[in-house]
C-alpha positions as a Markdown table, in Angstrom:
| # | Residue | x | y | z |
|---|---|---|---|---|
| 1 | Met | 53.3 | -46.1 | 29.1 |
| 2 | Lys | 51.3 | -42.5 | 30.5 |
| 3 | Asp | 47.7 | -43.0 | 30.9 |
| 4 | Gln | 46.5 | -40.8 | 28.1 |
| 5 | Thr | 42.9 | -40.6 | 29.4 |
| 6 | Ser | 41.2 | -37.4 | 29.8 |
| 7 | His | 38.2 | -37.2 | 32.4 |
| 8 | Ala | 35.6 | -34.8 | 33.4 |
| 9 | Ser | 32.7 | -35.4 | 36.1 |
| 10 | Leu | 29.5 | -33.7 | 36.7 |
| 11 | Val | 26.9 | -33.5 | 39.4 |
| 12 | Gly | 23.7 | -32.0 | 39.1 |
| 13 | Thr | 20.1 | -32.1 | 39.3 |
| 14 | Ala | 18.2 | -33.8 | 36.6 |
| 15 | Glu | 16.9 | -30.8 | 34.8 |
| 16 | Ile | 17.4 | -29.9 | 30.8 |
| 17 | Gly | 20.0 | -27.6 | 32.1 |
| 18 | Phe | 22.2 | -30.6 | 33.3 |
| 19 | Val | 21.9 | -31.8 | 29.6 |
| 20 | Asp | 23.7 | -28.8 | 28.3 |
| 21 | Gln | 26.3 | -29.0 | 30.9 |
| 22 | Val | 27.2 | -32.6 | 30.1 |
| 23 | Leu | 27.1 | -31.9 | 26.2 |
| 24 | Asp | 29.5 | -29.0 | 26.7 |
| 25 | Ala | 31.9 | -31.3 | 28.9 |
| 26 | Val | 31.7 | -33.7 | 25.9 |
| 27 | Glu | 32.5 | -31.0 | 23.4 |
| 28 | Asp | 35.5 | -29.9 | 25.5 |
| 29 | Leu | 36.6 | -33.5 | 25.8 |
| 30 | Cys | 36.2 | -34.0 | 22.2 |
| 31 | Ser | 38.2 | -30.7 | 21.3 |
| 32 | Ala | 41.1 | -31.6 | 22.9 |
| 33 | Pro | 44.3 | -32.5 | 20.3 |
| 34 | Arg | 43.4 | -36.2 | 20.1 |
| 35 | Asp | 42.5 | -36.6 | 16.3 |
| 36 | Ile | 38.8 | -37.9 | 17.2 |
| 37 | Ser | 36.9 | -38.6 | 13.8 |
| 38 | Asp | 34.1 | -36.4 | 13.4 |
| 39 | Glu | 32.1 | -39.5 | 13.1 |
| 40 | Asp | 32.9 | -40.6 | 16.5 |
| 41 | Arg | 32.3 | -37.1 | 17.9 |
| 42 | Thr | 28.9 | -36.9 | 16.5 |
| 43 | Phe | 27.9 | -40.5 | 17.4 |
| 44 | Phe | 28.9 | -40.3 | 20.9 |
| 45 | Ser | 27.5 | -36.8 | 21.4 |
| 46 | Leu | 24.2 | -37.9 | 19.9 |
| 47 | Ala | 23.9 | -41.2 | 22.2 |
| 48 | Val | 25.1 | -39.0 | 25.0 |
| 49 | Ser | 22.6 | -36.4 | 24.5 |
| 50 | Glu | 20.0 | -39.2 | 23.9 |
| 51 | Val | 20.7 | -40.9 | 27.2 |
| 52 | Val | 21.0 | -38.1 | 29.7 |
| 53 | Thr | 17.6 | -36.3 | 28.1 |
| 54 | Asn | 15.9 | -39.7 | 28.9 |
| 55 | Ile | 17.2 | -39.5 | 32.5 |
| 56 | Val | 16.1 | -36.0 | 33.0 |
| 57 | Thr | 12.8 | -36.2 | 31.1 |
| 58 | His | 11.6 | -39.7 | 32.7 |
| 59 | Cys | 12.6 | -39.4 | 36.2 |
| 60 | Asp | 10.3 | -37.6 | 38.8 |
| 61 | Gln | 11.5 | -34.0 | 38.8 |
| 62 | Asp | 9.6 | -33.3 | 41.6 |
| 63 | Ser | 12.0 | -35.5 | 44.1 |
| 64 | Gly | 15.2 | -33.7 | 43.2 |
| 65 | Val | 16.8 | -36.5 | 41.3 |
| 66 | Thr | 20.6 | -36.2 | 41.2 |
| 67 | Val | 22.8 | -37.3 | 38.4 |
| 68 | Arg | 26.7 | -37.9 | 38.3 |
| 69 | Ala | 28.3 | -37.9 | 34.9 |
| 70 | Asp | 31.7 | -39.6 | 34.3 |
| 71 | Leu | 33.1 | -38.9 | 31.1 |
| 72 | Ala | 36.5 | -40.2 | 29.5 |
| 73 | Val | 38.1 | -39.9 | 26.3 |
| 74 | Asn | 41.5 | -41.9 | 25.4 |
| 75 | Gln | 43.1 | -43.4 | 22.1 |
| 76 | Glu | 40.7 | -46.3 | 22.2 |
| 77 | Thr | 37.4 | -45.3 | 23.4 |
| 78 | Leu | 34.8 | -42.6 | 24.5 |
| 79 | Arg | 33.1 | -43.5 | 27.5 |
| 80 | Ala | 30.3 | -41.8 | 29.9 |
| 81 | Gln | 28.7 | -43.2 | 32.9 |
| 82 | Phe | 25.8 | -41.8 | 34.4 |
| 83 | His | 24.7 | -42.2 | 38.0 |
| 84 | Asp | 21.3 | -41.5 | 39.2 |
| 85 | Asp | 19.3 | -41.7 | 42.6 |
| 86 | Ala | 15.7 | -41.9 | 40.7 |
| 87 | Lys | 13.5 | -44.5 | 41.8 |
| 88 | Pro | 14.5 | -47.9 | 40.3 |
| 89 | Val | 12.9 | -48.8 | 37.2 |
| 90 | Asp | 14.0 | -51.8 | 35.0 |
| 91 | Ile | 14.4 | -50.8 | 31.3 |
| 92 | Pro | 15.0 | -53.5 | 28.9 |
| 93 | Leu | 17.3 | -52.2 | 26.6 |
| 94 | Asp | 17.1 | -55.2 | 24.2 |
| 95 | Glu | 13.3 | -53.8 | 23.3 |
| 96 | Ala | 14.7 | -50.3 | 22.7 |
| 97 | Val | 13.9 | -50.5 | 18.8 |
| 98 | Met | 13.0 | -47.8 | 16.3 |
| 99 | Pro | 9.3 | -47.1 | 16.3 |
| 100 | Glu | 7.2 | -46.3 | 13.2 |
| 101 | Glu | 7.9 | -43.5 | 11.3 |
| 102 | Leu | 5.0 | -41.0 | 12.4 |
| 103 | Ala | 5.6 | -42.0 | 16.1 |
| 104 | Glu | 6.4 | -39.1 | 18.1 |
| 105 | Ser | 8.9 | -40.6 | 20.7 |
| 106 | Gly | 10.7 | -43.6 | 21.7 |
| 107 | Arg | 13.7 | -43.0 | 19.6 |
| 108 | Gly | 16.3 | -42.0 | 22.3 |
| 109 | Leu | 17.8 | -45.3 | 23.2 |
| 110 | Ala | 17.5 | -47.2 | 19.9 |
| 111 | Ile | 19.6 | -44.3 | 18.5 |
| 112 | Ala | 21.7 | -44.6 | 21.2 |
| 113 | Lys | 22.2 | -48.2 | 20.6 |
| 114 | Met | 22.9 | -47.9 | 17.1 |
| 115 | Ala | 25.5 | -45.1 | 17.7 |
| 116 | Leu | 27.6 | -46.9 | 20.7 |
| 117 | Asp | 29.4 | -50.2 | 20.6 |
| 118 | Glu | 28.3 | -50.7 | 24.2 |
| 119 | Leu | 25.1 | -49.6 | 26.1 |
| 120 | Ser | 24.1 | -50.8 | 29.5 |
| 121 | His | 21.9 | -50.0 | 32.3 |
| 122 | Lys | 21.7 | -51.5 | 35.7 |
| 123 | Val | 19.6 | -50.7 | 38.8 |
| 124 | Asn | 21.5 | -50.2 | 42.2 |
| 125 | Asp | 20.0 | -47.5 | 44.2 |
| 126 | Gly | 19.0 | -45.5 | 41.3 |
| 127 | His | 20.1 | -46.1 | 37.7 |
| 128 | Ile | 23.7 | -46.7 | 36.4 |
| 129 | Trp | 24.1 | -45.9 | 32.4 |
| 130 | Thr | 27.2 | -46.8 | 30.8 |
| 131 | Leu | 27.9 | -45.7 | 27.2 |
| 132 | Val | 31.2 | -46.7 | 25.2 |
| 133 | Arg | 32.2 | -45.9 | 21.7 |
| 134 | Asn | 35.3 | -47.6 | 20.2 |
| 135 | Arg | 37.1 | -45.1 | 18.2 |
| 136 | Arg | 37.4 | -45.8 | 14.6 |
| 137 | Pro | 40.7 | -45.3 | 12.9 |
| 138 | Thr | 41.2 | -41.8 | 11.6 |
| 139 | Arg | 41.5 | -41.4 | 7.9 |
């Protein structure tokens, strides 16, 4: 059986413009005729947006951090992996929970965890983020 996976890869500087490029690439992949449900598209895009925005927002932008995004869509999953060369920092994902209602920040990773089936973070000469949403059956 032929591999039915569509891929997109981007490399850029950790700036807000890179977030827009990644989200455009996700939209392009999800717009291909794959019968991706609106729910899967919305939740995956939301999680990608939250994680890549966190990468850009929390890195030392003066040091010129580079980010590589590898995106893949197939019949079973929507997947994104981000590699950056920012100074390694331990990020305990198990502590990412929704903050109090009036909190002004701190929702990003908690939202991503809720939207995905897998969210992982590893430190290895920077950071490696893996995001996976298993596709739900279309109705």
